N, C-alpha and C positions, 0 to 999 in steps of 0.2 A: 363480261365482267371487266370493269374499268380499272380498279386500283389493283397495282401489282403487289402490294404488301398484304401479307396473310398473317392473321393471329388466330392461333388454333380456337380458342374458346368462342370468338365471335364467328368464325366460319362455320363452327357447329352450330352456334345460335340461328344464324341465318339460314344454313342449310336445313335445319330441323323446321324452321319456319316455311321452308319452300318445299318440303318433303311430300307435301300432299295430303298429310295427315291433320285432321281438324284441331288445331291449337289454339289456345286462347290468347297468347301473347308471346312476343319476341322482344327481347330488350338487347340492344347491342352497345357496346361502348369502345370498340375499335375492331379493326380486321378488314378483310376484303369485302367491298361492297359492290352490289350488283345495280347496273343503271338501265337494264332493259324492262321497261314497262310489262312486257308480254310474260317474261320469267317471273316477275314480282306479281302478277295478276293471279297466279295460283294460290296466294295467301288469302286468308278470309277473316284476319284479324289486325287490329291497329299494332303498330310497331313503335317501340320507345328508342331513342338513341340519345347518347351524351358524348359529346366529343369535344376536342381543345383545338384552338385557333392555331397554336403553335405547335401542331403535330403533323408528322408525315405519315402515319399509318392509322386511320387514312388522313390525307390532307383534306383541308375544307373544300376544296372544290370537287373532291370525290364524294363528300357528305352531301353536297349541294346537287350533285348529279343523281344521287341515290334518292334524295329527297323529291326531286322533279320526276323521277320514274316512278315513285310510290304514287305521288299525286295523279300522274298520268293513267296509272292502273287503277285509281280510285281506292288505294288503301290509306286509310287514317294514319296519321302518323304525329308524333311528337318528339321530333329530332331537334337537338338544340346543339350549338357550337358556342362554347365558353371563350370569350376573349381574354387575351394575356395568360393563358395557361398552357402547360404543355400535356403531353401524354401521361397518364396516371395521376392527374392532378387530385383526384377526389380519394385515391388510395394512399398517395403518400404526401398528404397534406401537410405534415410535420416538416417536410422539406423547404417549404415557403408558406409560413401560416398567413402572412399579411395577403399574399396574392391568392392563395389557394382556398381558405377557409370559406369565403361567401359563395364562390362557385360550387364548392363540395357541397354545402348545405342546401343550396338550391337543388343541385342534382339529386341528391338524396331526398328531398322532399317531392321532387317531380316523379322519380322512381316509385316511391312508396303510392303516391296517388295513383299513378299508372297501375301497378298491381292491384290495389284495392279495386279499381274501377274495372279491370279486365279479367280479373280471377275471382269475381264475385258470382259464385254459383254454387 
């Protein structure tokens, strides 16, 4: 595990995705990420992630290491780091409408498409 920062919800999300149960989807927005392809290889589903360039939890370099590990493990993923926004940008869009509106809308569209694609059964 590379990133020292831990966010309870996402640790649970990633932990559930890694727990060996046959899940259909894992969506991550912040938290501690795994950069070991052997650990990630236990997942059998696509992973979605929305992150912020100006965030330290996780920092962009941790997201990039996570993405590289997912790819090395053969796990399809849709991770995206949004430029010029900070942590919680799509939940607290009212704090900076000009900067956060477009990334929030894009992240919401990506999440809906991901859920529609992965939870169709």
